[in-house]
C-alpha positions as CSV (number, residue, x, y, z in Angstrom):
1,M,-32.9,10.4,13.9
2,L,-34.0,13.9,12.8
3,P,-33.3,17.3,14.4
4,P,-36.2,19.7,15.3
5,L,-37.6,21.0,12.1
6,A,-37.4,24.6,13.4
7,E,-33.6,24.3,13.9
8,Y,-33.2,22.9,10.4
9,S,-35.4,25.6,8.9
10,A,-33.3,28.2,10.7
11,L,-30.1,26.9,9.0
12,L,-31.9,26.7,5.7
13,E,-32.7,30.4,6.0
14,K,-29.0,31.0,6.1
15,V,-28.5,28.9,3.0
16,W,-31.4,30.8,1.2
17,D,-29.9,34.2,2.3
18,S,-26.5,33.2,0.9
19,G,-27.9,31.9,-2.4
20,W,-25.1,29.3,-2.3
21,L,-26.6,25.8,-2.6
22,T,-23.6,23.6,-3.5
23,N,-19.9,23.7,-4.6
24,G,-18.4,23.9,-1.1
25,G,-20.5,26.5,0.6
26,R,-20.4,27.5,4.2
27,Q,-22.5,24.6,5.6
28,H,-20.2,22.2,3.7
29,Q,-17.1,23.8,5.0
30,E,-18.4,23.8,8.6
31,L,-19.5,20.2,8.5
32,E,-16.2,19.0,7.0
33,R,-14.3,20.7,9.8
34,A,-16.7,19.4,12.5
35,L,-16.5,15.8,11.3
36,S,-12.7,16.0,11.0
37,A,-12.6,17.0,14.6
38,H,-15.3,14.5,15.8
39,L,-13.7,11.6,14.0
40,Q,-10.1,12.6,14.6
41,A,-9.6,12.4,10.8
42,P,-7.8,15.6,9.6
43,H,-8.0,14.8,5.9
44,L,-11.7,14.2,5.2
45,S,-13.6,14.9,2.1
46,L,-17.4,15.1,2.0
47,F,-19.5,13.4,-0.7
48,N,-23.1,13.2,-1.9
49,N,-23.2,9.5,-1.0
50,G,-20.9,6.7,0.1
51,T,-21.1,4.8,-3.2
52,I,-19.7,7.7,-5.2
53,A,-17.1,8.2,-2.5
54,L,-15.9,4.5,-2.9
55,I,-15.9,4.9,-6.7
56,V,-13.7,7.9,-6.3
57,A,-11.4,6.2,-3.8
58,C,-10.7,3.5,-6.4
59,Q,-10.0,6.1,-9.0
60,A,-7.8,8.2,-6.6
61,L,-5.7,5.1,-5.8
62,G,-5.5,3.9,-9.4
63,V,-6.7,0.4,-8.6
64,S,-7.0,-2.0,-11.6
65,G,-7.1,-5.6,-12.5
66,E,-8.4,-7.5,-9.5
67,V,-9.3,-6.4,-5.9
68,I,-9.8,-8.8,-3.1
69,T,-13.0,-8.2,-1.2
70,T,-15.8,-9.8,0.9
71,P,-19.1,-11.3,-0.3
72,F,-20.7,-10.5,3.1
73,T,-21.5,-6.8,2.5
74,F,-23.9,-4.4,0.9
75,P,-24.1,-4.5,-3.0
76,A,-22.2,-1.1,-3.3
77,T,-18.9,-2.7,-2.2
78,P,-18.3,-5.0,-5.2
79,H,-20.3,-2.7,-7.5
80,V,-17.8,0.1,-7.1
81,L,-15.1,-2.2,-8.4
82,S,-17.2,-3.2,-11.5
83,W,-17.7,0.5,-12.2
84,N,-14.0,0.9,-12.2
85,N,-13.6,-2.0,-14.6
86,V,-12.0,-4.0,-11.8
87,T,-12.8,-7.7,-11.1
88,P,-13.9,-8.4,-7.5
89,V,-12.2,-11.5,-6.0
90,F,-14.3,-12.8,-3.1
91,C,-12.6,-13.9,0.1
92,D,-14.4,-15.8,2.9
93,V,-15.1,-14.1,6.2
94,D,-13.9,-14.8,9.7
95,P,-16.5,-17.0,11.4
96,E,-16.6,-14.7,14.5
97,T,-16.2,-11.1,13.4
98,L,-17.8,-11.7,9.9
99,C,-15.2,-9.3,8.4
100,I,-13.0,-10.5,5.6
101,D,-10.7,-13.4,6.9
102,A,-7.2,-11.8,6.7
103,S,-5.6,-15.3,6.9
104,R,-7.2,-16.2,3.5
105,I,-6.3,-13.1,1.6
106,E,-2.7,-14.0,0.6
107,R,-3.7,-17.1,-1.2
108,L,-6.0,-15.0,-3.5
109,V,-3.2,-12.6,-4.5
110,T,-2.2,-12.8,-8.2
111,G,-0.2,-10.7,-10.6
112,R,-3.4,-8.7,-11.4
113,T,-4.2,-7.9,-7.8
114,S,-4.0,-4.2,-7.0
115,A,-5.8,-3.7,-3.7
116,I,-7.8,-5.1,-0.8
117,L,-11.3,-3.7,-0.2
118,A,-12.4,-4.8,3.2
119,V,-15.6,-4.0,5.2
120,H,-15.8,-3.2,9.0
121,V,-19.0,-5.3,9.2
122,Y,-21.5,-4.0,11.8
123,G,-18.8,-1.6,13.0
124,I,-16.6,-4.5,14.0
125,P,-13.1,-3.7,12.8
126,C,-11.3,-5.9,10.3
127,A,-8.0,-7.5,11.3
128,V,-6.3,-4.3,10.2
129,E,-2.7,-5.2,11.1
130,A,-2.8,-8.6,9.3
131,I,-4.4,-7.0,6.3
132,Q,-1.7,-4.3,6.2
133,Q,1.0,-6.9,6.4
134,V,-0.3,-8.7,3.3
135,A,-0.7,-5.4,1.5
136,D,2.9,-4.3,2.4
137,T,4.2,-7.7,1.2
138,Y,2.6,-7.5,-2.2
139,G,2.5,-3.7,-2.7
140,L,-1.3,-3.5,-2.5
141,K,-3.6,-0.6,-1.6
142,V,-6.0,-1.0,1.3
143,I,-9.5,0.5,1.1
144,Y,-11.9,0.2,4.0
145,D,-15.7,0.4,3.6
146,G,-16.5,1.9,7.0
147,A,-20.2,2.5,6.3
148,H,-21.0,0.8,9.7
149,A,-18.0,2.2,11.6
150,F,-18.8,5.9,12.3
151,G,-16.9,6.6,15.5
152,T,-15.4,3.2,15.8
153,E,-12.0,3.0,17.6
154,I,-9.5,0.3,18.2
155,D,-7.6,0.7,21.5
156,G,-8.5,4.4,21.3
157,Q,-7.2,4.8,17.7
158,P,-9.7,6.1,15.2
159,I,-10.8,3.6,12.6
160,T,-9.9,6.1,9.8
161,D,-6.2,5.7,10.8
162,F,-5.9,2.4,9.0
163,G,-5.4,1.6,5.3
164,D,-5.0,4.1,2.5
165,V,-8.6,5.4,2.6
166,T,-11.8,4.8,4.6
167,M,-15.3,5.4,3.3
168,L,-18.0,6.6,5.7
169,S,-21.7,6.5,4.8
170,F,-24.1,9.2,5.9
171,H,-27.2,7.5,4.6
172,A,-30.5,8.1,6.4
173,T,-30.3,4.6,8.0
174,K,-27.0,5.4,9.7
175,L,-26.3,6.6,13.3
176,F,-25.0,9.9,11.8
177,H,-26.6,11.0,8.6
178,T,-27.1,13.8,6.1
179,A,-30.2,12.0,4.5
180,E,-27.8,10.9,1.7
181,G,-24.1,11.5,2.0
182,G,-20.7,10.1,2.7
183,A,-17.0,10.9,3.1
184,L,-13.5,9.6,2.4
185,A,-10.9,9.9,5.2
186,V,-7.2,9.6,4.3
187,R,-3.9,10.0,6.0
188,D,-2.2,11.7,3.1
189,E,-2.9,15.4,2.5
190,K,-1.9,15.1,-1.2
191,L,-4.4,12.2,-1.7
192,K,-7.1,14.3,-0.1
193,K,-6.4,17.1,-2.7
194,R,-6.6,14.5,-5.5
195,I,-9.9,13.3,-4.1
196,D,-11.3,16.8,-3.9
197,L,-10.5,17.3,-7.6
198,L,-12.0,14.0,-8.7
199,K,-15.3,14.7,-6.9
200,N,-15.6,18.0,-8.7
201,F,-15.2,17.0,-12.4
202,G,-11.4,17.4,-12.0
203,I,-11.8,21.2,-12.0
204,K,-8.8,23.0,-10.6
205,N,-10.0,26.6,-11.3
206,E,-12.2,28.4,-13.7
207,E,-9.9,27.7,-16.6
208,E,-8.3,24.4,-15.8
209,V,-9.7,20.8,-15.8
210,I,-6.8,18.5,-14.9
211,L,-8.5,15.1,-14.2
212,P,-11.4,13.1,-15.6
213,G,-13.6,13.6,-12.5
214,I,-17.2,13.0,-11.5
215,N,-19.8,15.0,-9.6
216,G,-19.6,13.7,-6.0
217,K,-20.1,16.9,-4.1
218,M,-22.3,17.2,-1.0
219,N,-24.8,20.1,-1.3
220,E,-25.6,22.7,1.4
221,L,-29.0,21.2,2.3
222,Q,-27.3,17.9,3.2
223,A,-24.5,19.6,5.1
224,A,-26.9,21.7,7.1
225,L,-28.8,18.6,8.2
226,G,-25.5,16.9,9.1
227,L,-24.4,19.8,11.3
228,L,-27.6,19.3,13.4
229,T,-27.6,15.5,13.5
230,L,-23.9,15.5,14.6
231,K,-25.0,17.3,17.8
232,M,-27.4,14.5,18.5
233,V,-25.0,11.6,18.0
234,A,-23.7,11.3,21.6
235,E,-27.2,11.2,23.1
236,E,-28.4,8.7,20.4
237,K,-25.4,6.4,21.1
238,D,-26.1,6.5,24.8
239,A,-29.7,5.5,24.2
240,R,-28.7,2.7,21.8
241,S,-26.1,1.5,24.3
242,R,-28.7,1.0,27.0
243,I,-30.9,-0.9,24.5
244,A,-27.9,-3.1,23.5
245,D,-27.4,-3.8,27.2
246,V,-30.9,-5.2,27.5
247,Y,-30.3,-7.4,24.4
248,R,-27.0,-8.7,25.7
249,E,-28.5,-9.5,29.1
250,R,-31.6,-11.2,27.9
251,L,-30.7,-12.9,24.6
252,P,-28.0,-15.4,25.6
253,D,-30.6,-17.3,27.7
254,I,-32.8,-17.9,24.7
255,P,-32.1,-21.2,22.9
256,G,-30.4,-20.9,19.5
257,V,-29.6,-17.2,19.8
258,R,-26.1,-15.9,19.8
259,C,-25.1,-12.2,19.9
260,V,-22.6,-10.8,17.5
261,N,-20.5,-8.8,19.9
262,V,-17.9,-6.0,19.4
263,P,-14.5,-6.9,20.9
264,A,-13.6,-5.5,24.3
265,N,-10.9,-3.2,22.9
266,V,-13.2,-1.6,20.3
267,R,-15.4,1.5,20.8
268,D,-18.8,0.5,19.4
269,S,-20.3,2.5,16.6
270,H,-23.8,1.4,17.8
271,Q,-25.1,1.2,14.3
272,Y,-26.5,-2.3,14.5
273,F,-27.3,-5.1,17.0
274,V,-27.0,-8.5,15.3
275,I,-27.8,-12.0,16.4
276,R,-27.1,-15.4,14.8
277,V,-29.8,-18.0,14.8
278,D,-28.8,-21.7,15.1
279,A,-31.8,-23.4,13.5
280,A,-31.2,-26.8,15.2
281,A,-31.1,-25.3,18.7
282,A,-33.8,-22.7,18.0
283,R,-36.2,-25.1,16.3
284,L,-36.8,-22.3,13.8
285,T,-34.7,-21.2,10.9
286,R,-33.6,-17.6,10.7
287,D,-36.0,-17.0,7.9
288,E,-38.9,-18.5,9.9
289,L,-38.0,-16.4,12.9
290,Y,-37.8,-13.3,10.6
291,E,-41.4,-13.9,9.4
292,R,-42.8,-14.8,12.8
293,M,-41.4,-11.6,14.3
294,R,-43.1,-9.5,11.7
295,D,-46.4,-11.0,12.9
296,F,-45.7,-9.1,16.2
297,N,-44.9,-5.8,14.3
298,V,-41.2,-6.3,14.8
299,F,-39.2,-5.8,11.6
300,P,-35.6,-7.2,11.8
301,R,-33.4,-7.4,8.8
302,K,-31.6,-10.3,7.1
303,Y,-28.4,-8.2,6.8
304,F,-26.6,-9.4,4.6
305,Y,-28.6,-11.8,2.6
306,P,-28.1,-12.9,-0.1
307,L,-24.3,-12.8,-0.4
308,C,-23.0,-10.5,-3.2
309,S,-21.3,-13.6,-4.7
310,E,-24.7,-15.0,-5.4
311,Y,-25.9,-12.1,-7.5
312,N,-26.3,-12.9,-11.2
313,C,-23.5,-10.4,-12.1
314,Y,-20.9,-12.1,-9.9
315,R,-21.9,-15.8,-9.4
316,A,-19.9,-16.9,-12.5
317,L,-16.6,-15.7,-11.0
318,P,-14.4,-18.5,-9.8
319,S,-14.0,-16.9,-6.4
320,A,-17.8,-16.8,-6.0
321,A,-18.2,-20.6,-5.8
322,P,-20.0,-21.5,-2.6
323,E,-17.3,-24.1,-1.6
324,N,-14.8,-21.2,-1.4
325,L,-17.0,-19.2,1.0
326,P,-18.4,-21.6,3.6
327,H,-18.4,-19.1,6.6
328,A,-20.0,-16.4,4.6
329,H,-22.8,-18.7,3.4
330,R,-23.4,-19.8,7.0
331,A,-23.5,-16.2,8.2
332,A,-25.9,-15.2,5.5
333,R,-28.3,-18.0,6.6
334,E,-28.0,-17.1,10.3
335,V,-27.7,-13.3,10.9
336,L,-30.6,-11.1,11.9
337,S,-30.3,-7.4,12.7
338,L,-32.6,-6.3,15.5
339,P,-34.2,-2.9,15.9
340,L,-31.7,-0.4,17.4
341,F,-32.8,3.2,17.7
342,S,-33.3,5.5,20.6
343,A,-37.1,5.8,20.3
344,L,-37.4,2.0,20.9
345,G,-36.2,2.5,24.5
346,T,-35.3,-0.3,26.9
347,D,-38.9,-1.2,27.3
348,G,-39.2,-1.8,23.6
349,A,-36.0,-3.9,23.6
350,A,-37.4,-6.0,26.5
351,R,-40.6,-6.6,24.6
352,I,-38.5,-7.8,21.6
353,C,-36.7,-10.1,23.9
354,D,-40.0,-11.4,25.3
355,I,-41.2,-12.1,21.7
356,L,-38.0,-14.0,20.9
357,E,-38.3,-15.9,24.1
358,H,-41.9,-16.8,23.3
359,L,-41.1,-17.9,19.8
360,L,-37.9,-19.9,20.6
361,A,-38.3,-21.0,24.2
362,G,-42.0,-21.7,24.1
């Protein structure tokens, strides 16, 4: 999703006229305000990308030792822990939501545990109340990777209202994007000020550096793009919702296909539409279906495969043993993310359903 080039060029002219390219210029300030209002997140800090934002979140909260997280996620989630000299402890996922299984977290808590880093997978919220209960019991911080959860709500409550901090990704593949970018949303104004310092080298003013910070600032070119794409989000979501309706209507009738659905009390982020493929019923494995669909110029994604716990840098961890993560391993073998973007249209979605029906139902 890109805005008209002429509109972006007009905003860039303002940036050129100002001569202010980064360090919290006008576009940055306007986007931060606009996103705070759109997401109902009053304490939001923009970043150059979501990974740096997560690294800073760990620094801001002072996490150390071990952090309990999920193996069913993008590599950045455990990597930010490693970059903070923290050991990831992998917890299995809920077999339905594919988010971290809150009922299994407590058994992984040790004297070295400092936080829980959970992921709202495909925009489906984690069991936020259960996670918070474990965190409160053991004095743990809660960090949410909300890369998929832009605009997600639970019973009308913004997803950023839960935990100590929520990271949002504005990568080009996301519903809302700034080409590269991200944000941290927190409920504590003091924590927001600490985050703002950490992302700007710890610089307080021209003569004081008070924290060992990093460069995580979003520049004016990114922010300008974000201001325009934000205006397009509602229309894009409506288009994606209609496409998802086609998928939900057609796919349940195809043998071996099951949709991963958002709960009824959740406002969908419309970032992904995901199915699970039962190889026995479908007579094709997920991987075989993935390859066959590409023959029809349809390019789904095996998202997430492989599990993070299978990477060379993590597989030796005790928590990474496959017997500890049966639901995650099954999900990694079965999930397939289908195309979901406005230009596909309902006719394109119907064609994809026709192809799946052809491949799986003969």
